[in-house]
N, C-alpha and C positions, 0 to 999 in steps of 0.2 A: 251564246252567252247572254245577249240581250233578252232573247226569247225566254230562256230559262228563268232569268230574274223577274220578267214580267208576269210569269206564271206563279211566281212565289207569293201570291197574295194569300193571307190567312183570314177567311171571313169570320172564323171564330173570334178574332181579335177586333172585330167591329166595336167601337166604343158606344155601347147602348146608353150608358149613363150620359155621356156628352151629347148624344143625339136626343135623348129625353129632355135635357136642359134646353137644347136648341128649340125643341118642339114647344115647350112652355113659353120661351121668350118670343117665338114667332107668333103664337096664338095671341098672347097679350098684345103685341105689337099691331097685329091686324085689327083687333077691336078698337084700339085707341087711335090708330090712323083713321078708322071709320068715324069715330067720335069727333075727331079734330078736323075732318075734311068733309067728304061726301062719298056717295056710292061710286062715283067715277074714279076717284083716287083709290078707293077700296078695290075696285075691279083691277085697276092698273097694278096696285101692290100685290094682289093675288097672282096676276100674270108673271110679275117679277119673281115671286116666290116659287112658283111652279117651274119657271125657267131655271132659276138657281138650283132647285132641288134636282132637276134633270141633269144640269151640268155637274152637280156635286156627285151623283151616282155614276155618271158616265166617266168622269175623271178618275174614279177609283180603279178602273180597269187598266189604266196606264201606269206602268212602273214610274214612280216619282223621279227616278234618275233620268227619265227621258226629259224632264223639265230642266235638269242640269245641262243636258246636251243642247237644248235650245234656249237657255237662259239669256245669252247675249243677244240672240236674234229677237226674242220677246222684248227685251229691253230696248233695243234699237227701234223696233216697230212702234212701241208706245211712245218713245221719245219723238219719232217722226210725227205721230198724231198730235203731240203737245205743240210742236212747231207749226204744224198745219192749222191747229186751232187758232193760233195768233192771227191767221190770215182769213180763214174761212169759218171760224166759230161764231155761234150766235151770241149776241150780247144781251144779257138780262140783268136789269138793275146795275148797270155799270160793270158787270163781270163778263168775261169772254171765256166760259168754261165748258160749253156744251156743243155737240153736234146734234141737229135735229134729224131724226129718222122716222118719218110719218108722224104719228101721235106721240112718239116717245123721244127722249133726249138721252144722249150718251156723254158721260164726263170722263174723258181719258185719264185725268189726274188720279181717279180712284184706282184704275188699273195699274198706274205707275207705282203704287205702293207695293204690289206683289211683284212687279218687275224688278223693283230695286232690291227686294228681299232675295229673289232668285239670282240676280247678278251678283250681289254681295256674297252670298253662300257659294256660288259657283267660283268666284275669284278666290275666296278664303279657305276653300275646302282642303282638307288633308294637309294643312300646314303642320309640319312636325316641330317647328321651333317657334319661338315668340315672334310676333309680327314685327317687321322692320318698318322704317319710314316709307319705303317704297310701297309696301302693302297698304299702309295707312293713307298715303297720298292718293293711290288709285281708288280706294274705297271712298275717300272724300269726293273725288271727281265723279264716281258713279252715283253718288247721292246728291252732290251739290248742283250739277247741271240740271237735272229735272226739277230740283227745288227752286232754282232761279226762274225756270220757265213757268212753273206753277205759281210763283209769287207774282209773275208778270200779269197773270190773268185778271185780277189778282184773287189768289186763294190761300191765304196765309195759314189757315188751319190744316189743310191737307199737306202743305209744305212742311210745316213744323212737326207733323207726325213722323216724318222721315228721320228726325234728329234722334229720338229715343231708339228707333229701329236700328240705326247705324251704330249707336253706342253699345246696344245690347249685343248685336252680332259681333262687333269688334271685341267685346269683353269675352264673349264665349269662344271666339277664335283664338284668344290668347294674347291680346294686346297687354303690354306692360302697364301697370297702374300709373307709372310716372308719365307715360305717353298719353294715357287716357286723361289724366288731370291736365296735362298740357293742351290736349285737344279742347277740353271744356273751357279752360282759361282763355285760349285763343278766341273760342266762340264768344265768351263774354267780352273780350277786348274789342272785337269788331262790331259788337251790338250797337254802339253809338252811330257807326256808319250805316248800318241797316236802318236805323231809325231815320237818319237824315236823307238817305238816298233811295231806299227801297220801299218802306211803308208809305201807304196812301194816307191822306189826311184823316179819313173816316176811321182807319185802323188805329191811327195815333190817338184819336178822340175816344175810342173804345178802351184802349189801354189806360189812358189818363182817367177816364170815367170809372174804370175798375179799381185802380190804385189810389186816386185821390178824387172821389166823386164831387167833393165840394169845390174843386178847381176847374171842373169843365164848364165852359160857357154854353156848350151845345147840349141842351137838355135831351135832344133826340139820341145822343150817344148813349145815354143810360136808360133809354126807354125799354129796350128789350129786357135788360136786367130787372128793372123795376117791375114790369108786368109779369115776369116769371116768378119773382119772389112773392108777388101778391097772389099768384095762382097757387104756388107751393103752400103758402101760409093759409090760404082759404080752405085747403083740403082738411086741415086739422088731423085728428088721429085717424078718423074713419072715412073721410072723403065725402064729397057731395053726391056721389053715385055716378055710374057711368052715363055719359051723355048729359049731365046736369051741371058741369062746371061753368060758372058765369064767365070767367076769364077766357075759357075755351069757346063756349057757345056764343058769347057776345063778340067774339073775335077781337078782344082786347090784346091778347097774346099773339105776337107775330111769329110766323114761321112755326106754328104749333104742331103741324103734322110732319115737320122735318127735324130741324135742329132742336126745337123746344118740346119735343114730344114727351120728354120725362116730366116736364111741368104739368102737362095734361094728366099724366098718370098720377102724380102726386095730388093734384087738385081733386080728381074724381075718385081716386082710390084711398087717399089719405096717407098719413105718415107710416102707419104700421105696415100696410100692404105694399107701399113703395119700398120699404126696407126689405120685405121679403123678395120683392122683384130684384133688388140689388144683390141679394144673396144668390139668386140664380146666376148672375154675372160672375160673382165671386167664385162660385163652384165651377162655372164654365172655364174661367181663367186658371183655376187650380188644376182642372183636368188637363188643360193644354200644357201647363208646366210639367205635369206628370209624364206626359208623352215626351217632352223634350228630355227629361232625366233618363227615360228608359231607352232613348234612341242612341244606338252605338255608332251609327254612320255619321261622319262629320257633316256632310252636306245636309242630311236630314235634320240633324240637330240644329244647325244654324238656321234652316228654313223655319222650323217649328218655333225657335226663339224669336225670330224676326216677326212671324205672324202673331204670336201670343202677345208680343209687345205692342204690335199694332192695335189689336183688339183692346188691350188693357189701357192704352193711351187714349183711344177714342172714348172708352167708357168713362175714364177719369175726367178728361177735358169736357166731354159733353155734359155730364151731370155736374161738374164743377161750375161750368158757366150758367147752368140752369139755377144753381143754388147761390150764384153770385160770388163764388170763391175762386173763379178763374175768368180771364178775359174772354169776351165773346169773339170767337174766331171761326165760327161756321164749321163745326165738326158733327158728323152724324152719329147716332147711337146704333151700333151694329145690330142687324136683324130686326130693328124696331122702326127707326126713321123711315119715312116714305122716301123712295128714290131707287130707280133701277140700277144705276151704276154701283151705288153703295151696296145694294142687296146682292148683285151678281159677284162683285168683288169679294164680299164676305163669304159667299158660298164657295167660291173657288179657293179662297184661303183656307177655309175649313176643310175642304176636300183634301188639300195637301196634308193637313195634320192627320186626317183619318188614313190617308194613303200611306203615310210613313209609319203609323202605328200598326197598320195591317201587313206591313212587310218587314218583319223583325229580323230576317236573316240576311240583311244587306250588309253584313260584315265583309261580303265579297265586293262591296261597291268600289272601295279604293282600288282593288285589283282590276276591276273593269276599266276604271279611268287609266290606270297604268298600261293596261293592254291596248287601250285605245290610242295611247300616245306612242306606243312602241311600234 
């Protein structure tokens, strides 16, 4: 049964439009990482892209239901890495988020996003009735435990991305709206305790600097936001030209090849082309939503919804903090920001979407799980 399903891949259903959009986004990203950094980072970024593409095409040959079989093992393994990170991880600028492997660094929290999606989809698959409190409680634990470990690093941005992922998957799985509102209300109610006991002082300063810039005594808390806004504004309608952005080239803009890469694009490409670039992401997300709507299998649909939510949240938060309309929480722009873990995670996530789209006859999937249990 498993072998028959694994051979049930439909190469004619390869989403060429989504892949074309990805190619445009990747190409633009490579040029602006080059402009914002150096040939060394450009070389590393190309290595990560080639590695990601290799993984992307390799994973297409595995039935995506295999990921359901190993979802909890993947989740436990990445959770173990997060625990190990607190002991053996490299500390950079006060954050303990990476393992060093030769000239490269690996960030397990990036992989945890996919692990959480798979674990939640595995747990909530094929629920025939509305989710009960037990289902919601287990889902909260599956999401909350890695969130706490990631916030401990600290990496607030990656941790917070899991909240919309959880809510979107619960909604798709059939949670009652009253329970969903109760969940959101509870989250808002405990936010003061998160502020007092979880957030670091610099994270509080960034939030205060975002909401009430006149009240922050730490000018440095608003430095990233200010330099980013100057870069975006300097671009005007048509930009200063590739490699000619003053904020970028004079290195006034911090983290310009990672979290603030969109500010570099806006400065050197200008408002009009930056808007066209954003449209690529809008079309990219829309294609992902289309796959979710067409997927009949419950596990597959939950996975696609979780991954599309992950991509959409990252794009909105990253560009929002670049434009000064969201707090700076250190979120990468998918397929554009420099970073191996982010790039690999994005490719693996995208591969799952393609995998599910290319196996449309998985209406036998629930039967497979039933047979496995019997």
